[in-house]
FIZA-412144 format. One record per residue (C-alpha): x, y, z negated. Coordinates in Angstrom, 2 decimals. Each point is the difference from the previous one (the first is absolute). Layout:
finu c1: X&c2: Y&c3: Z .
...
***
This chain:
finu c1: -16.10&c2: -35.99&c3: 34.49 .
finu c1: 0.24&c2: 3.08&c3: 2.23 .
finu c1: 2.20&c2: 1.62&c3: -2.63 .
finu c1: 2.34&c2: -2.99&c3: -0.14 .
finu c1: 0.18&c2: -0.17&c3: 3.80 .
finu c1: 0.86&c2: 3.71&c3: 0.13 .
finu c1: 2.87&c2: -0.47&c3: -2.47 .
finu c1: 1.34&c2: -3.02&c3: 1.94 .
finu c1: -0.11&c2: 1.91&c3: 3.29 .
finu c1: 1.86&c2: 2.91&c3: -1.60 .
finu c1: 2.64&c2: -2.31&c3: -1.50 .
finu c1: 0.50&c2: -1.66&c3: 3.37 .
finu c1: 0.23&c2: 3.37&c3: 1.74 .
finu c1: 2.79&c2: 1.12&c3: -2.32 .
finu c1: 2.07&c2: -3.19&c3: 0.50 .
finu c1: -0.57&c2: -1.06&c3: -3.62 .
finu c1: -1.14&c2: -3.55&c3: 0.71 .
finu c1: 1.66&c2: -0.54&c3: 3.39 .
finu c1: 3.56&c2: 0.12&c3: -1.32 .
finu c1: 0.56&c2: -3.25&c3: -1.87 .
finu c1: 3.34&c2: 1.25&c3: -1.37 .
finu c1: -1.77&c2: 2.44&c3: -2.34 .
finu c1: -0.80&c2: -2.34&c3: -2.81 .
finu c1: -0.91&c2: 2.45&c3: -2.76 .
finu c1: -0.94&c2: 3.59&c3: -0.77 .
finu c1: 2.92&c2: 0.54&c3: -2.45 .
finu c1: 2.40&c2: -0.89&c3: 2.86 .
finu c1: -1.60&c2: 2.71&c3: 2.12 .
finu c1: 0.57&c2: 2.62&c3: -2.71 .
finu c1: 3.57&c2: -1.24&c3: -0.59 .
finu c1: 0.98&c2: 0.31&c3: 3.66 .
finu c1: -1.94&c2: 3.16&c3: 0.72 .
finu c1: 3.04&c2: 2.32&c3: 0.17 .
finu c1: 1.66&c2: -2.27&c3: 2.58 .
finu c1: -2.97&c2: -0.79&c3: 2.19 .
finu c1: -1.74&c2: 3.10&c3: 1.15 .
finu c1: -2.44&c2: -1.98&c3: 2.11 .
finu c1: -1.66&c2: -1.09&c3: -3.24 .
finu c1: -0.96&c2: 3.62&c3: -0.71 .
finu c1: -3.27&c2: -0.10&c3: 1.81 .
finu c1: -0.89&c2: -3.33&c3: -1.59 .
finu c1: 0.53&c2: 1.51&c3: -3.44 .
finu c1: -2.25&c2: 2.96&c3: 0.74 .
finu c1: -2.69&c2: -2.32&c3: 1.35 .
finu c1: 0.33&c2: -2.09&c3: -3.17 .
finu c1: -0.59&c2: 3.10&c3: -2.09 .
finu c1: -3.06&c2: 0.79&c3: 2.03 .
finu c1: -1.20&c2: -3.57&c3: -0.52 .
finu c1: 0.24&c2: 0.61&c3: -3.73 .
finu c1: -2.14&c2: 3.07&c3: 0.61 .
finu c1: -2.57&c2: -2.26&c3: 1.65 .
finu c1: 0.04&c2: -2.25&c3: -3.08 .
finu c1: -0.55&c2: 3.05&c3: -2.21 .
finu c1: -2.86&c2: 1.09&c3: 2.20 .
finu c1: -1.55&c2: -3.46&c3: -0.21 .
finu c1: 0.22&c2: 0.16&c3: -3.80 .
finu c1: -1.65&c2: 3.40&c3: 0.01 .
finu c1: -2.66&c2: -1.29&c3: 2.39 .
finu c1: -0.87&c2: -2.83&c3: -2.34 .
finu c1: 0.05&c2: 2.33&c3: -2.98 .
finu c1: -2.35&c2: 2.54&c3: 1.51 .
finu c1: -1.97&c2: -2.33&c3: 2.29 .
finu c1: 0.98&c2: 1.79&c3: 3.21 .
finu c1: 0.80&c2: -3.23&c3: 1.77 .
finu c1: 0.89&c2: -0.10&c3: 3.71 .
finu c1: -0.43&c2: 3.74&c3: 0.60 .
finu c1: 3.05&c2: 0.86&c3: -2.14 .
finu c1: 2.09&c2: -2.79&c3: 1.55 .
finu c1: -0.98&c2: 1.22&c3: 3.45 .
finu c1: 1.09&c2: 3.52&c3: -0.98 .
finu c1: 3.42&c2: -1.25&c3: -1.14 .
finu c1: 0.44&c2: -2.06&c3: 3.16 .
finu c1: -0.79&c2: 3.11&c3: 2.01 .
finu c1: 2.73&c2: 1.87&c3: -1.92 .
finu c1: 2.48&c2: -2.69&c3: 1.00 .
finu c1: -1.13&c2: 0.02&c3: 3.64 .
finu c1: 0.60&c2: 3.77&c3: 0.11 .
finu c1: 3.65&c2: -0.35&c3: -1.06 .
finu c1: 2.65&c2: 0.32&c3: 2.73 .
finu c1: 1.38&c2: -3.21&c3: 1.50 .
finu c1: 3.59&c2: -0.69&c3: -1.03 .
finu c1: 2.42&c2: -2.25&c3: 1.84 .
finu c1: 1.95&c2: -1.99&c3: -2.65 .
finu c1: 2.93&c2: -0.45&c3: 2.40 .
finu c1: 0.33&c2: 3.73&c3: 0.77 .
finu c1: 3.08&c2: 2.14&c3: -0.69 .
finu c1: 0.64&c2: 2.19&c3: -3.05 .
finu c1: -1.74&c2: 2.89&c3: 1.73 .
finu c1: -3.33&c2: -1.80&c3: -0.39 .
finu c1: 0.17&c2: 0.44&c3: -3.80 .
finu c1: -1.58&c2: 3.39&c3: 0.63 .
finu c1: -3.09&c2: -1.86&c3: 1.08 .
finu c1: -0.20&c2: -1.68&c3: -3.39 .
finu c1: -0.42&c2: 3.31&c3: -1.83 .
finu c1: -3.72&c2: 0.49&c3: 0.77 .
finu c1: -0.67&c2: -3.56&c3: -1.23 .
finu c1: 2.00&c2: 0.74&c3: -3.15 .
finu c1: -1.93&c2: 3.23&c3: -0.60 .
finu c1: -3.33&c2: -1.70&c3: 0.63 .
finu c1: 0.83&c2: -2.75&c3: -2.49 .
finu c1: 1.09&c2: 2.45&c3: -2.74 .
finu c1: -3.13&c2: 2.11&c3: 0.38 .
finu c1: -2.17&c2: -3.12&c3: 0.23 .
finu c1: 1.31&c2: -1.41&c3: -3.29 .
finu c1: -0.51&c2: 3.32&c3: -1.84 .
finu c1: -3.44&c2: 0.69&c3: 1.41 .
finu c1: -1.32&c2: -3.44&c3: -0.93 .
finu c1: 0.89&c2: 0.45&c3: -3.70 .
finu c1: -2.92&c2: -0.53&c3: -2.36 .
finu c1: 0.55&c2: 0.46&c3: -3.78 .
finu c1: -2.66&c2: -2.62&c3: -0.75 .
finu c1: 1.39&c2: -2.80&c3: 2.17 .
finu c1: 3.32&c2: -1.10&c3: -1.47 .
finu c1: 0.20&c2: -3.17&c3: 2.11 .
finu c1: -0.12&c2: 1.99&c3: 3.21 .
finu c1: 2.34&c2: 2.64&c3: -1.40 .
finu c1: 2.63&c2: -2.61&c3: -0.81 .
finu c1: 0.03&c2: -0.97&c3: 3.69 .
finu c1: 0.09&c2: 3.66&c3: 1.03 .
finu c1: 3.08&c2: 0.51&c3: -2.15 .
finu c1: 1.62&c2: -3.00&c3: 1.66 .
finu c1: -0.79&c2: 1.38&c3: 3.45 .
finu c1: 1.37&c2: 3.44&c3: -0.83 .
finu c1: 3.09&c2: -1.27&c3: -1.81 .
finu c1: 0.91&c2: -2.41&c3: 2.82 .
finu c1: -0.47&c2: 2.71&c3: 2.60 .
finu c1: 2.12&c2: 2.58&c3: -1.84 .
finu c1: 2.80&c2: -2.44&c3: -0.77 .
finu c1: 0.26&c2: -1.27&c3: 3.57 .
finu c1: 0.29&c2: 3.27&c3: 1.93 .
finu c1: 1.47&c2: 3.41&c3: -0.76 .
finu c1: -2.33&c2: 2.21&c3: 1.99 .
finu c1: -0.86&c2: 3.49&c3: -1.29 .
finu c1: -2.75&c2: 0.07&c3: -2.59 .
finu c1: -0.80&c2: 3.67&c3: 0.58 .
finu c1: -2.46&c2: -0.40&c3: 2.85 .
finu c1: -3.60&c2: 1.24&c3: -0.10 .
finu c1: -3.30&c2: -1.75&c3: 0.55 .
finu c1: -2.86&c2: 1.49&c3: 2.01 .
finu c1: -0.97&c2: 2.14&c3: -2.99 .
finu c1: 3.46&c2: 1.51&c3: -0.46 .
finu c1: 0.79&c2: -2.14&c3: -3.06 .
finu c1: 3.35&c2: -1.67&c3: -0.68 .
finu c1: 0.02&c2: -3.54&c3: -1.41 .
finu c1: 1.23&c2: 1.36&c3: -3.36 .
finu c1: -2.84&c2: 2.51&c3: -0.29 .
finu c1: -2.48&c2: -2.63&c3: 1.17 .
finu c1: 1.22&c2: -2.35&c3: -2.75 .
finu c1: -0.58&c2: 2.71&c3: -2.61 .
finu c1: -3.39&c2: 0.88&c3: 1.45 .
finu c1: -1.08&c2: -3.66&c3: -0.03 .
finu c1: 1.32&c2: -0.56&c3: -3.53 .
finu c1: 2.42&c2: -2.66&c3: 1.29 .
finu c1: 2.95&c2: 0.73&c3: -2.32 .
finu c1: 1.91&c2: -3.17&c3: 0.90 .
finu c1: -0.03&c2: 1.04&c3: 3.66 .
finu c1: 1.35&c2: 3.42&c3: -0.95 .
finu c1: 2.80&c2: -1.59&c3: -2.01 .
finu c1: 0.94&c2: -2.25&c3: 2.93 .
finu c1: 0.00&c2: 2.96&c3: 2.41 .
finu c1: 2.19&c2: 2.13&c3: -2.28 .
finu c1: 2.35&c2: -2.92&c3: -0.53 .
finu c1: 0.39&c2: -0.40&c3: 3.76 .
finu c1: 0.71&c2: 3.64&c3: 0.74 .
finu c1: -3.28&c2: 1.89&c3: 0.39 .
finu c1: 0.65&c2: 3.73&c3: -0.05 .
finu c1: -0.45&c2: 1.62&c3: -3.41 .
finu c1: -0.13&c2: 3.49&c3: 1.48 .
finu c1: -3.14&c2: -0.40&c3: 2.11 .
finu c1: -3.03&c2: 2.13&c3: -0.80 .
finu c1: -3.75&c2: -0.45&c3: 0.38 .
finu c1: -2.54&c2: 2.80&c3: -0.37 .
finu c1: 2.89&c2: 2.24&c3: -1.08 .
finu c1: 0.89&c2: -2.20&c3: -2.98 .
finu c1: 3.00&c2: -2.23&c3: -0.60 .
finu c1: -0.26&c2: -3.77&c3: -0.13 .
finu c1: 1.23&c2: 0.13&c3: -3.61 .
finu c1: -2.91&c2: 2.25&c3: -0.96 .
finu c1: -2.49&c2: -2.28&c3: 1.78 .
finu c1: 1.40&c2: -3.00&c3: -1.91 .
finu c1: -0.16&c2: 1.94&c3: -3.28 .
finu c1: -3.59&c2: 1.11&c3: 0.46 .
finu c1: -0.99&c2: -3.56&c3: 0.92 .
finu c1: 1.48&c2: -1.36&c3: -3.24 .
finu c1: 2.56&c2: -2.26&c3: 1.73 .
finu c1: 2.71&c2: 0.16&c3: -2.65 .
finu c1: 2.17&c2: -2.78&c3: 1.45 .
finu c1: -0.04&c2: 1.57&c3: 3.44 .
finu c1: 0.66&c2: 3.51&c3: -1.37 .
finu c1: 2.88&c2: -1.33&c3: -2.11 .
finu c1: 1.49&c2: -1.80&c3: 3.00 .
finu c1: -0.28&c2: 3.10&c3: 2.16 .
finu c1: 1.44&c2: 2.36&c3: -2.64 .
finu c1: 2.93&c2: -2.32&c3: -0.70 .
finu c1: 0.81&c2: 0.07&c3: 3.74 .
finu c1: 0.04&c2: 3.80&c3: 0.09 .
finu c1: -3.60&c2: 0.94&c3: 0.74 .
finu c1: -0.91&c2: 3.43&c3: -1.36 .
finu c1: -3.05&c2: 2.21&c3: -0.24 .
finu c1: 0.04&c2: 3.10&c3: 2.14 .
finu c1: 0.88&c2: 3.28&c3: -1.71 .
finu c1: -3.62&c2: 1.11&c3: 0.22 .
finu c1: -1.22&c2: -3.25&c3: -1.55 .
finu c1: 2.53&c2: -0.01&c3: -2.84 .
finu c1: -0.72&c2: 3.63&c3: -0.93 .
finu c1: -3.77&c2: -0.09&c3: 0.39 .
finu c1: -2.11&c2: 0.00&c3: -3.15 .
finu c1: -3.22&c2: -0.95&c3: 1.77 .
finu c1: 0.08&c2: -3.14&c3: 2.14 .
finu c1: -3.11&c2: -2.09&c3: 0.42 .
finu c1: 0.42&c2: -3.42&c3: -1.56 .
finu c1: -1.84&c2: -1.63&c3: 2.91 .
finu c1: -1.78&c2: 1.36&c3: 3.03 .
finu c1: -3.32&c2: -0.64&c3: -1.76 .
finu c1: 0.99&c2: 1.30&c3: -3.43 .
finu c1: -0.99&c2: 3.43&c3: -1.19 .
finu c1: 2.75&c2: 0.02&c3: -2.62 .
finu c1: 3.10&c2: 1.96&c3: 0.93 .
finu c1: 3.24&c2: -0.88&c3: -1.78 .
finu c1: 3.78&c2: 0.35&c3: 0.35 .
finu c1: 1.78&c2: -3.08&c3: 1.36 .
finu c1: 1.43&c2: -1.06&c3: -3.36 .
finu c1: -3.47&c2: 0.04&c3: -1.55 .
finu c1: -1.39&c2: -2.09&c3: 2.85 .
finu c1: 2.86&c2: -2.48&c3: -0.43 .
finu c1: -0.45&c2: -0.20&c3: -3.79 .
finu c1: -3.58&c2: -1.19&c3: 0.50 .
finu c1: 1.43&c2: -3.17&c3: 1.58 .
finu c1: 2.59&c2: -0.69&c3: -2.72 .
finu c1: 3.68&c2: 0.26&c3: -0.81 .
finu c1: 1.34&c2: -1.66&c3: 3.15 .
finu c1: -1.86&c2: 2.44&c3: 2.20 .
finu c1: 1.05&c2: 2.99&c3: -2.13 .
finu c1: 3.63&c2: -1.10&c3: 0.21 .
finu c1: -0.28&c2: -0.28&c3: 3.79 .
finu c1: -1.61&c2: 3.45&c3: 0.18 .
finu c1: 2.73&c2: 1.61&c3: -2.10 .
finu c1: 2.63&c2: -1.71&c3: 2.16 .
finu c1: -1.82&c2: 1.34&c3: 3.06 .
finu c1: 0.29&c2: 3.57&c3: -1.30 .
finu c1: -3.33&c2: 0.58&c3: -1.77 .
finu c1: 0.11&c2: 3.03&c3: -2.29 .
finu c1: -1.35&c2: -0.25&c3: -3.53 .
finu c1: -2.39&c2: 2.94&c3: 0.11 .
finu c1: -2.53&c2: 1.06&c3: -2.61 .
finu c1: -3.59&c2: -0.69&c3: 0.94 .
finu c1: -3.19&c2: 1.12&c3: -1.73 .
finu c1: 1.97&c2: 1.73&c3: -2.75 .
finu c1: 2.30&c2: -2.89&c3: -0.92 .
finu c1: 2.97&c2: -1.97&c3: 1.26 .
finu c1: 0.18&c2: -3.68&c3: 0.90 .
finu c1: 2.11&c2: -0.44&c3: -3.14 .
finu c1: -2.89&c2: 1.36&c3: -2.08 .
finu c1: -2.23&c2: -2.63&c3: 1.64 .
finu c1: 2.49&c2: -2.77&c3: -0.86 .
finu c1: -0.05&c2: 1.22&c3: -3.61 .
finu c1: -3.79&c2: 0.23&c3: -0.14 .
finu c1: -0.34&c2: -3.56&c3: 1.32 .
finu c1: 2.89&c2: -1.28&c3: -2.16 .
finu c1: 2.12&c2: -1.19&c3: 2.94 .
finu c1: 3.61&c2: 0.01&c3: -1.26 .
finu c1: 1.41&c2: -1.66&c3: 3.13 .
finu c1: -1.53&c2: 2.68&c3: 2.21 .
finu c1: 1.26&c2: 2.74&c3: -2.31 .
finu c1: 3.49&c2: -1.49&c3: 0.10 .
finu c1: -0.07&c2: -0.21&c3: 3.81 .
finu c1: -1.13&c2: 3.61&c3: 0.36 .
finu c1: 2.64&c2: 1.27&c3: -2.40 .
finu c1: 2.68&c2: -2.06&c3: 1.73 .
finu c1: -0.92&c2: 1.81&c3: 3.22 .
finu c1: -0.01&c2: 3.43&c3: -1.66 .
finu c1: 1.39&c2: 0.42&c3: -3.54 .
finu c1: -1.25&c2: 3.59&c3: -0.32 .
finu c1: -3.66&c2: -1.04&c3: 0.13 .
finu c1: -0.11&c2: -0.82&c3: -3.72 .
finu c1: -0.38&c2: 3.76&c3: -0.65 .
finu c1: -2.70&c2: 0.57&c3: 2.63 .
finu c1: -3.21&c2: 1.49&c3: -1.45 .
finu c1: -3.65&c2: -0.52&c3: 0.81 .
finu c1: -2.77&c2: 2.59&c3: 0.11 .
finu c1: 0.03&c2: 0.05&c3: -3.82 .
finu c1: 3.77&c2: 0.62&c3: 0.00 .
finu c1: 0.67&c2: -3.39&c3: -1.57 .
finu c1: 2.90&c2: -2.16&c3: 1.04 .
finu c1: -0.52&c2: -3.75&c3: 0.47 .
finu c1: 1.61&c2: -0.61&c3: -3.42 .
finu c1: -2.59&c2: 2.25&c3: -1.66 .
finu c1: -2.70&c2: -2.02&c3: 1.72 .
finu c1: 1.56&c2: -3.30&c3: -1.08 .
finu c1: 0.01&c2: 1.23&c3: -3.60 .
finu c1: -3.69&c2: 0.92&c3: 0.20 .
finu c1: -0.92&c2: -3.38&c3: 1.51 .
finu c1: 2.31&c2: -2.00&c3: -2.24 .
finu c1: 1.66&c2: -1.73&c3: 2.96 .
finu c1: 3.35&c2: -0.98&c3: -1.47 .
finu c1: 1.44&c2: -1.92&c3: 2.96 .
finu c1: -0.30&c2: 2.89&c3: 2.45 .
finu c1: 1.30&c2: 2.40&c3: -2.66 .
finu c1: 3.01&c2: -2.25&c3: -0.45 .
finu c1: 0.56&c2: -0.13&c3: 3.78 .
finu c1: 0.00&c2: 3.81&c3: 0.17 .
finu c1: 2.30&c2: 0.43&c3: -3.00 .
finu c1: 2.43&c2: -2.47&c3: 1.57 .
finu c1: 0.00&c2: 2.15&c3: 3.14 .
finu c1: 0.85&c2: 3.18&c3: -1.92 .
finu c1: -3.33&c2: 1.52&c3: -1.07 .
finu c1: 0.38&c2: 2.49&c3: -2.87 .
finu c1: -1.63&c2: -1.41&c3: -3.11 .
finu c1: -0.59&c2: 3.42&c3: -1.60 .
finu c1: -1.27&c2: 1.79&c3: 3.11 .
finu c1: -2.73&c2: 2.56&c3: -0.74 .
finu c1: -3.16&c2: 0.81&c3: 1.91 .
finu c1: 0.81&c2: 3.41&c3: 1.47 .
finu c1: -3.26&c2: 1.71&c3: 0.80 .
finu c1: 0.02&c2: 3.18&c3: 2.11 .
finu c1: -1.65&c2: 2.93&c3: -1.70 .
finu c1: -3.70&c2: 0.17&c3: 0.72 .
finu c1: -0.25&c2: -3.58&c3: 1.33 .
finu c1: -2.98&c2: -1.61&c3: -1.70 .
finu c1: 0.80&c2: -3.54&c3: 1.23 .
finu c1: 2.81&c2: -0.45&c3: -2.48 .
finu c1: -0.76&c2: 2.53&c3: -2.74 .
finu c1: -0.83&c2: -2.68&c3: -2.59 .
finu c1: 3.20&c2: -1.91&c3: 0.74 .
finu c1: 2.38&c2: 2.97&c3: -0.05 .
finu c1: 3.40&c2: -0.90&c3: -1.41 .
finu c1: -0.80&c2: -3.60&c3: -0.88 .
finu c1: 2.60&c2: -2.75&c3: 0.25 .
finu c1: -0.78&c2: -3.65&c3: 0.85 .
finu c1: 0.32&c2: -0.85&c3: -3.72 .
finu c1: -2.60&c2: 2.62&c3: -0.97 .
finu c1: -2.38&c2: -1.19&c3: 2.70 .
finu c1: 0.38&c2: -3.60&c3: -1.12 .
finu c1: -0.87&c2: 0.97&c3: -3.58 .
finu c1: -2.89&c2: 2.25&c3: 1.03 .
finu c1: -1.47&c2: -2.92&c3: 1.97 .
finu c1: 0.75&c2: -2.40&c3: -2.87 .
finu c1: 2.29&c2: -2.24&c3: 2.07 .
finu c1: 1.80&c2: -1.48&c3: -2.96 .
finu c1: 2.11&c2: -2.53&c3: 1.87 .
finu c1: 1.05&c2: 2.64&c3: 2.53 .
finu c1: 0.90&c2: 2.34&c3: -2.88 .
finu c1: 2.31&c2: -2.62&c3: -1.51 .
finu c1: 1.49&c2: -0.75&c3: 3.41 .
finu c1: 0.82&c2: 3.66&c3: 0.71 .
finu c1: 1.57&c2: 0.42&c3: -3.44 .
finu c1: 2.25&c2: -3.02&c3: 0.54 .
finu c1: 0.99&c2: 1.46&c3: 3.39 .
finu c1: 1.16&c2: 3.25&c3: -1.60 .
finu c1: -3.01&c2: 2.32&c3: 0.00 .
finu c1: 0.57&c2: 3.01&c3: -2.30 .
finu c1: -2.34&c2: -0.56&c3: -2.96 .
finu c1: 0.78&c2: 3.40&c3: -1.53 .
finu c1: -0.48&c2: 2.18&c3: 3.08 .
finu c1: -2.19&c2: 3.05&c3: -0.67 .
finu c1: -1.45&c2: 1.79&c3: 3.04 .
finu c1: -1.22&c2: 3.59&c3: 0.15 .
finu c1: -3.19&c2: 0.39&c3: 2.03 .
finu c1: -2.30&c2: 2.95&c3: 0.58 .
finu c1: -2.32&c2: -1.41&c3: -2.67 .
finu c1: 2.73&c2: -0.66&c3: -2.58 .
finu c1: 2.56&c2: -2.64&c3: -0.85 .
finu c1: -0.56&c2: -3.72&c3: 0.55 .
finu c1: 2.02&c2: -3.15&c3: -0.72 .
finu c1: -0.39&c2: -3.75&c3: 0.06 .
finu c1: -0.41&c2: -0.05&c3: -3.79 .
finu c1: -2.61&c2: 2.76&c3: 0.19 .
finu c1: -2.08&c2: -2.22&c3: 2.31 .
finu c1: 0.40&c2: -2.97&c3: -2.34 .
finu c1: -1.08&c2: 2.01&c3: -3.06 .
finu c1: -2.89&c2: 1.63&c3: 1.83 .
finu c1: -1.27&c2: -3.38&c3: 1.27 .
finu c1: 0.62&c2: -1.63&c3: -3.41 .
finu c1: 2.36&c2: -2.62&c3: 1.45 .
finu c1: 1.83&c2: -0.96&c3: -3.18 .
finu c1: 2.21&c2: -2.75&c3: 1.42 .
finu c1: 0.98&c2: 2.12&c3: 2.99 .
finu c1: 0.96&c2: 2.84&c3: -2.37 .
finu c1: 2.13&c2: -2.46&c3: -1.99 .
finu c1: 1.77&c2: -1.13&c3: 3.16 .
finu c1: 0.61&c2: 3.56&c3: 1.19 .
finu c1: 1.53&c2: 0.98&c3: -3.33 .
finu c1: 2.20&c2: -3.10&c3: 0.15 .
finu c1: 1.22&c2: 1.15&c3: 3.43 .
finu c1: 0.82&c2: 3.51&c3: -1.17 .
finu c1: -3.18&c2: 2.07&c3: -0.06 .
finu c1: 0.34&c2: 2.78&c3: -2.60 .
finu c1: -2.62&c2: 1.04&c3: -2.55 .
finu c1: 0.40&c2: 3.72&c3: -0.76 .
finu c1: -1.82&c2: 3.32&c3: -0.24 .
finu c1: -0.44&c2: 0.42&c3: 3.75 .
finu c1: -3.32&c2: 1.59&c3: 0.89 .
finu c1: -1.70&c2: -1.91&c3: 2.79 .
finu c1: -3.14&c2: 0.90&c3: 1.92 .
finu c1: -2.57&c2: 1.90&c3: -2.05 .
finu c1: 2.85&c2: 1.05&c3: -2.36 .
finu c1: -0.06&c2: -3.22&c3: -1.95 .
finu c1: 2.85&c2: -2.07&c3: -1.42 .
finu c1: -0.07&c2: -3.78&c3: 0.22 .
finu c1: -0.77&c2: -0.25&c3: -3.72 .
finu c1: -2.89&c2: 2.42&c3: 0.36 .
finu c1: -1.49&c2: -2.05&c3: 2.84 .
finu c1: 0.20&c2: -3.24&c3: -2.03 .
finu c1: -1.53&c2: 1.78&c3: -2.97 .
finu c1: -2.83&c2: 1.43&c3: 2.11 .
finu c1: -0.86&c2: -3.51&c3: 1.25 .
finu c1: 0.20&c2: -1.31&c3: -3.57 .
finu c1: 2.47&c2: -2.58&c3: 1.30 .
finu c1: 1.70&c2: -0.95&c3: -3.28 .
finu c1: 2.31&c2: -2.62&c3: 1.51 .
finu c1: 1.25&c2: 2.38&c3: 2.70 .
finu c1: 0.39&c2: 2.81&c3: -2.53 .
finu c1: 2.08&c2: -2.23&c3: -2.28 .
finu c1: 2.17&c2: -1.14&c3: 2.92 .
finu c1: 0.71&c2: 3.55&c3: 1.15 .
finu c1: 0.64&c2: 1.28&c3: -3.52 .
finu c1: 2.44&c2: -2.84&c3: -0.66 .
finu c1: 2.02&c2: 1.02&c3: 3.05 .
finu c1: 0.17&c2: 3.72&c3: -0.64 .
finu c1: 3.59&c2: 1.23&c3: -0.33 .
finu c1: 1.22&c2: -0.02&c3: -3.64 .
finu c1: 0.16&c2: 3.82&c3: -0.33 .
finu c1: -3.47&c2: 0.28&c3: 1.48 .
finu c1: -1.38&c2: -2.53&c3: -2.52 .
finu c1: 1.59&c2: 1.85&c3: -2.93 .
finu c1: -1.51&c2: 3.29&c3: 1.15 .
finu c1: -3.35&c2: -1.71&c3: 0.39 .
finu c1: 0.24&c2: -1.37&c3: -3.57 .
finu c1: 0.81&c2: 3.47&c3: -1.37 .
finu c1: -2.99&c2: 1.50&c3: 1.80 .
finu c1: -2.23&c2: -2.76&c3: -1.38 .
finu c1: 1.31&c2: 0.59&c3: -3.55 .
finu c1: -0.55&c2: 3.75&c3: 0.27 .
finu c1: -3.52&c2: -0.59&c3: 1.22 .
finu c1: -0.77&c2: -2.22&c3: -3.00 .
finu c1: 1.44&c2: 2.52&c3: -2.53 .
finu c1: -2.16&c2: 2.78&c3: 1.35 .
***
């Protein structure tokens, strides 16, 4: 009953129930621009909603009268406003406005959606009714926008940005866009970036930013954003995040490893040249896609201009890539027995007959197929133009000699059937001479 009496006294004090001409709340909002004397009544109404929120929280957490008393004390501490005063008295409304904004943000609780719905109503009504600056600071030096991010109240942040909160403010030397990114607020980061928010030069060029204040992992911005998904990564790229290598690989390599074609497409749309970027093993993302057999990301990269016959170029003396020296995506797909990827690359124009000189001797896609006894792959390579000839591959062996050494009769017959005509005739003559002797 004390609570109800308090509300009635406050309504009476603000003229809400004494003026019989005000028949409804919608009428008050409709006439607000023409009747400035209603301004104070509106602010008091917002604060009344705050009291309702507090009551809900009190019931939820069993704090009872003590919390209600605390809220009433907050209201008693607000400056008195004369509803009939001149325009100059609007300055006196600003502290009430600021108190209400901070109150709504501070009371946010992720586990109490009923209370949060009322908090959103309080904040939205307050922001829509008055155009005061939103770049003020609380007693801890925090702006409402930073406080919203700190509290995890993304809806509040969106409302503040929508109503003109500064996107250039900083806290602890970091931009609001970086704070939103590290907190995983993709909608807020997207809204800020679309309105022109940008990372600072130091942030966008740094390769070691802590993901959160409590995290020991240090990552570039784009990597932090990618953890939270495509929307966040898009916002980060819009905000100026650079696509640096980290831990020996690029973010595009990560998209390939995890088979994320949409992420690969987004990264390549931001920077077309990244399809030739190499990791610590001097492999491009397309090489990695061939090894993993991830066709969708390979297709995304080829559509963005990746070279289908690109070779692993290993610097002399580098042991990380020695075993992959000179290999094309097609060769890597065959070596790792990715049959579907092999067929895909061939249909996309991979050179089936390419022979590569390495420090250890010549290699080719067909050489890998013969060595691994992949009969159907060898058939497909020959159909796409691989040549069977006298070329000496690694260990000074021809393809026929390798098939013979493995006693692979089917492979031997296939290769022999596709020898050039002159080569077959010479082979027959040598066989005949051998028999006559």
